C-alpha positions as CSV (number, residue, x, y, z in Angstrom):
1,M,-46.1,0.0,-18.7
2,T,-49.3,-1.0,-20.5
3,T,-49.4,-0.8,-24.0
4,V,-51.1,2.6,-23.7
5,D,-49.0,3.7,-21.2
6,L,-45.9,3.5,-23.5
7,E,-47.9,5.0,-26.3
8,A,-49.0,8.0,-24.5
9,R,-45.2,8.2,-23.8
10,I,-44.0,8.3,-27.2
11,T,-46.4,10.5,-28.3
12,A,-45.4,12.9,-25.7
13,L,-41.5,12.8,-27.0
14,P,-40.4,16.1,-27.6
15,C,-38.4,14.9,-30.7
16,W,-42.2,15.2,-33.3
17,R,-43.0,18.1,-35.5
18,G,-46.1,17.4,-35.6
19,R,-49.3,15.3,-34.4
20,V,-48.0,11.4,-34.3
21,K,-49.7,8.3,-35.3
22,L,-48.4,4.9,-34.0
23,E,-48.3,1.7,-35.6
24,P,-46.9,-1.7,-33.4
25,L,-44.2,-3.3,-35.5
26,H,-44.2,-7.1,-34.8
27,G,-41.7,-9.3,-34.3
28,G,-38.9,-8.8,-32.1
29,L,-37.4,-10.7,-29.6
30,S,-36.0,-8.6,-26.8
31,N,-38.3,-5.1,-27.3
32,T,-41.4,-3.1,-28.3
33,A,-41.3,-0.9,-31.3
34,F,-43.5,0.9,-33.3
35,V,-43.5,3.0,-36.1
36,V,-44.2,6.6,-35.9
37,D,-46.0,9.1,-38.3
38,D,-45.4,13.1,-37.1
39,G,-47.2,14.3,-40.5
40,R,-43.7,14.6,-42.1
41,Q,-41.3,11.4,-42.0
42,R,-41.9,7.8,-40.6
43,Y,-39.6,6.9,-37.5
44,V,-39.4,3.7,-35.3
45,A,-39.4,4.0,-31.5
46,R,-37.7,1.1,-29.9
47,C,-38.6,0.6,-26.3
48,G,-36.4,-1.5,-24.0
49,G,-35.0,-0.9,-20.5
50,D,-31.1,-2.6,-19.6
51,V,-31.3,-6.4,-19.5
52,P,-28.3,-7.4,-17.2
53,A,-29.1,-10.9,-17.6
54,H,-28.2,-10.5,-21.6
55,H,-25.3,-8.1,-20.9
56,V,-27.6,-5.5,-23.0
57,F,-27.3,-2.1,-21.5
58,R,-29.2,0.3,-23.6
59,E,-26.3,3.4,-23.0
60,R,-23.6,1.6,-25.2
61,E,-26.5,0.5,-27.6
62,R,-27.4,3.8,-28.1
63,A,-23.4,4.8,-28.8
64,A,-23.0,1.9,-31.1
65,S,-26.3,3.5,-32.9
66,I,-24.5,6.3,-33.9
67,A,-21.4,5.3,-34.7
68,A,-22.9,2.8,-36.9
69,H,-25.2,5.5,-38.8
70,A,-21.8,7.2,-38.9
71,A,-19.7,4.6,-40.6
72,G,-23.1,4.3,-43.7
73,L,-24.3,1.1,-42.1
74,S,-27.7,1.7,-40.7
75,P,-30.4,5.2,-40.2
76,E,-30.0,8.0,-38.1
77,L,-30.7,8.0,-34.9
78,I,-32.5,11.1,-34.0
79,Y,-33.2,10.8,-29.9
80,A,-32.9,9.0,-27.3
81,E,-34.0,9.2,-23.7
82,P,-33.7,6.1,-21.1
83,G,-35.6,3.3,-22.7
84,V,-36.3,4.9,-26.1
85,M,-34.5,5.3,-28.8
86,V,-36.5,6.4,-32.4
87,I,-34.8,5.8,-35.5
88,R,-35.1,6.9,-38.8
89,H,-38.0,4.9,-40.6
90,V,-36.3,2.5,-43.9
91,D,-38.8,1.7,-45.9
92,G,-38.0,-1.4,-46.7
93,T,-38.1,-5.3,-46.2
94,T,-36.3,-7.6,-43.5
95,L,-34.7,-10.4,-45.2
96,T,-35.9,-13.7,-44.3
97,E,-32.9,-17.1,-43.7
98,A,-33.3,-18.1,-47.7
99,D,-32.6,-14.0,-48.5
100,M,-29.4,-14.1,-46.2
101,R,-28.7,-17.2,-47.8
102,A,-28.8,-15.2,-51.8
103,S,-27.5,-12.4,-50.2
104,I,-23.9,-13.4,-49.2
105,V,-22.0,-11.3,-51.1
106,R,-23.5,-7.9,-50.5
107,I,-23.6,-8.9,-46.8
108,V,-19.4,-9.6,-46.9
109,P,-19.0,-5.3,-47.3
110,L,-21.6,-4.8,-44.4
111,L,-18.9,-6.9,-41.8
112,G,-16.3,-5.2,-43.5
113,T,-17.0,-2.2,-42.8
114,C,-18.4,-2.8,-39.5
115,H,-15.0,-4.1,-38.3
116,G,-13.1,-2.1,-40.3
117,E,-14.7,1.1,-39.9
118,L,-17.5,1.2,-37.3
119,A,-14.8,1.3,-34.2
120,R,-13.3,4.9,-35.6
121,H,-16.6,6.7,-35.0
122,L,-17.3,4.9,-31.3
123,A,-17.5,7.4,-28.6
124,G,-17.7,6.3,-24.8
125,A,-17.6,3.1,-22.8
126,A,-18.0,-0.1,-25.1
127,N,-19.2,-3.6,-24.9
128,A,-16.7,-6.8,-25.3
129,F,-18.5,-9.9,-26.5
130,W,-16.8,-13.0,-26.4
131,V,-19.4,-16.0,-26.7
132,F,-17.8,-18.3,-24.2
133,H,-18.1,-15.9,-21.9
134,V,-21.6,-15.4,-22.5
135,I,-22.2,-18.6,-22.7
136,R,-21.2,-19.5,-18.9
137,D,-22.7,-16.8,-17.6
138,Y,-25.7,-17.7,-18.9
139,A,-25.1,-21.1,-17.5
140,R,-24.8,-19.6,-14.5
141,T,-28.2,-17.7,-14.8
142,L,-29.9,-20.3,-15.3
143,Q,-28.4,-22.1,-12.7
144,A,-29.5,-20.0,-10.0
145,A,-33.0,-19.5,-11.2
146,R,-33.9,-23.8,-11.1
147,G,-31.6,-23.7,-7.9
148,D,-29.5,-27.1,-8.1
149,S,-26.8,-28.0,-10.3
150,D,-28.3,-28.8,-14.1
151,I,-26.2,-31.4,-15.5
152,E,-27.2,-30.4,-19.1
153,L,-26.0,-26.7,-18.2
154,L,-22.8,-28.2,-17.0
155,R,-22.4,-30.1,-20.1
156,Y,-23.2,-27.0,-22.5
157,V,-20.2,-25.6,-20.6
158,S,-17.3,-27.7,-21.3
159,L,-19.0,-28.0,-24.7
160,A,-18.1,-24.3,-24.7
161,D,-14.7,-24.7,-23.1
162,A,-13.9,-27.0,-25.8
163,L,-14.6,-25.0,-28.5
164,E,-13.5,-22.3,-27.2
165,A,-10.1,-24.1,-27.6
166,Q,-10.8,-24.1,-31.7
167,Q,-10.3,-20.7,-31.8
168,I,-8.1,-18.9,-33.9
169,A,-6.2,-15.4,-32.8
170,L,-7.9,-12.8,-35.1
171,P,-7.7,-8.6,-34.5
172,I,-9.8,-8.0,-32.6
173,V,-13.2,-5.6,-34.2
174,F,-16.4,-4.3,-32.9
175,G,-18.8,-6.6,-34.6
176,H,-23.0,-7.0,-34.5
177,H,-23.1,-9.6,-33.1
178,D,-26.4,-10.7,-33.6
179,L,-27.2,-11.2,-37.0
180,L,-30.5,-12.3,-37.5
181,P,-32.7,-12.3,-40.6
182,G,-34.8,-9.1,-39.4
183,N,-31.7,-6.9,-38.6
184,F,-31.1,-6.9,-42.5
185,I,-33.1,-4.6,-44.3
186,D,-33.2,-4.5,-48.3
187,D,-34.6,-1.3,-49.3
188,G,-34.4,-2.2,-53.0
189,K,-31.1,-0.6,-53.7
190,R,-29.2,-1.3,-50.6
191,L,-28.8,-3.6,-47.5
192,W,-28.9,-1.5,-43.6
193,L,-27.8,-3.1,-40.8
194,I,-30.0,-2.5,-37.6
195,D,-30.3,-3.2,-34.0
196,W,-26.8,-2.7,-32.1
197,E,-27.7,-4.7,-28.5
198,Y,-25.0,-6.5,-28.8
199,G,-22.3,-4.5,-31.0
200,G,-19.0,-4.6,-28.9
201,F,-15.4,-5.2,-29.3
202,G,-14.5,-9.4,-30.4
203,T,-13.9,-11.5,-33.0
204,A,-15.1,-11.1,-36.3
205,M,-15.6,-15.5,-36.5
206,F,-18.5,-14.7,-34.6
207,D,-20.4,-12.8,-36.7
208,L,-19.1,-14.9,-39.7
209,A,-20.4,-18.0,-37.6
210,N,-23.6,-16.4,-36.2
211,L,-24.5,-14.9,-39.7
212,A,-24.1,-19.0,-40.9
213,A,-25.8,-20.5,-38.1
214,N,-29.0,-17.9,-38.0
215,G,-29.2,-18.5,-42.2
216,S,-28.6,-22.1,-42.7
217,F,-26.0,-22.0,-44.4
218,S,-25.3,-24.9,-46.5
219,P,-21.3,-25.7,-47.0
220,A,-21.6,-24.3,-50.3
221,D,-22.6,-21.0,-48.9
222,E,-20.4,-21.3,-46.0
223,R,-17.6,-22.2,-48.2
224,L,-18.5,-18.3,-50.6
225,L,-18.7,-16.3,-47.4
226,L,-15.7,-17.0,-45.5
227,E,-13.9,-16.9,-49.5
228,A,-15.6,-13.6,-49.4
229,Y,-14.9,-12.1,-46.4
230,F,-11.3,-13.6,-46.0
231,R,-10.5,-13.2,-49.9
232,Q,-8.8,-16.5,-50.4
233,P,-9.8,-20.2,-50.1
234,A,-10.2,-20.8,-45.7
235,S,-7.3,-22.6,-44.7
236,D,-8.0,-26.0,-42.5
237,E,-7.6,-23.7,-39.2
238,V,-10.1,-20.9,-40.3
239,Q,-12.2,-23.5,-41.1
240,R,-12.3,-25.6,-37.8
241,S,-12.3,-22.6,-36.1
242,F,-15.4,-21.4,-37.6
243,D,-16.9,-24.4,-37.4
244,A,-16.3,-24.6,-33.9
245,M,-18.0,-20.8,-33.7
246,K,-21.5,-22.1,-35.3
247,V,-21.9,-24.7,-33.0
248,A,-20.9,-22.1,-30.0
249,S,-23.7,-19.3,-31.8
250,A,-25.9,-21.9,-32.2
251,L,-25.8,-22.7,-28.6
252,R,-25.6,-19.0,-27.5
253,E,-29.1,-18.4,-29.0
254,A,-30.4,-21.1,-27.5
255,L,-29.4,-20.6,-23.8
256,W,-30.4,-16.9,-24.7
257,A,-33.6,-18.0,-25.2
258,M,-33.4,-19.9,-21.9
259,V,-32.6,-16.9,-19.7
260,S,-35.7,-14.5,-22.2
261,V,-38.4,-16.8,-20.4
262,I,-37.3,-15.5,-16.8
263,H,-35.9,-11.8,-17.9
264,L,-38.2,-11.2,-20.7
265,A,-41.8,-10.4,-22.2
266,V,-42.6,-9.4,-25.2
267,P,-45.9,-10.1,-26.9
268,G,-45.5,-13.0,-29.3
269,A,-42.3,-13.6,-28.4
270,D,-41.9,-17.7,-27.6
271,Y,-38.6,-18.1,-26.2
272,R,-39.4,-21.8,-25.3
273,A,-39.7,-22.7,-28.9
274,R,-36.9,-20.5,-29.8
275,A,-34.9,-22.4,-27.5
276,A,-35.7,-26.0,-28.9
277,D,-35.1,-24.6,-32.0
278,Y,-31.7,-23.7,-31.6
279,L,-31.0,-26.9,-30.0
280,E,-31.2,-28.7,-32.7
281,R,-29.4,-26.4,-34.7
282,T,-26.2,-26.9,-32.0
283,N,-26.9,-30.2,-32.4
284,A,-26.6,-30.0,-35.9
285,A,-23.8,-28.4,-36.0
286,L,-22.1,-30.2,-33.5
287,T,-22.4,-33.3,-36.1
288,R,-21.2,-31.1,-38.6
289,Y,-17.5,-30.1,-37.2
290,A,-17.3,-34.1,-35.9
291,K,-17.1,-35.2,-39.6
292,R,-15.0,-32.5,-41.1
293,H,-12.6,-32.3,-37.5
294,G,-13.2,-35.2,-35.4
295,N,-14.8,-35.3,-32.4
296,L,-14.4,-32.9,-29.7
297,V,-13.2,-33.4,-26.3
298,V,-15.4,-32.1,-24.3
299,S,-14.7,-32.9,-20.4
300,S,-17.3,-34.3,-18.0
């Protein structure tokens, strides 16, 4: 669908109460979005269909968004139809990586609410998110697209196996699983957590590691994060699990970008550059893991 056709579709939605004005909202990696003013209020229209290669299904995202609003985490979703969701606009700024590092004590309560309360408001079928399965499935997708056995992809799968073996048992919680700086909005009074494409049941350790990996946290930042979340100093077991999950989080984002080269086409999104960036983060996290815990045993 062309931009003109998409704008015409949004303008014709039945949820508006007056003549609408559209303004493109830039910076998204997997959706096309617009700020919509209908003369009374402002909204965000997020446009995008299912993306099975990324395990993204909009009906489940819609349900998670409704539950997130009920839990006090996200602005209200006021309308949805296949391919479009309309959410109340929050007048604020998205965080940067530096903001994330400076806002750890403000972010942790959002994670606590997400993990402890959101599931009580969730209706219908829900996703499960296990990053090691995601990595393996991305590797399958890339291997099928390349048409041969890629040694580097096999190495990533073996690395995922080794990282998975370092995880500790934690209660199953409903997590966000995409804690990028742009998914936090600061309105000057509070933080909002938005975009629930990857919301699903999983382990809290991924959200913690994902936050740290995406925010380029220092060891001191990580210590503060873990102590604030678990309310006690991190044990050696927790630290090892977290450090392994940080590697997995960065690797998943790199493979996400590689798959996106094939399956997504959002204007302005440079998926190849993102893949290169997150492969560097993967290697840096793996080096840090080895310094703290010794080398992982990765099968050849």
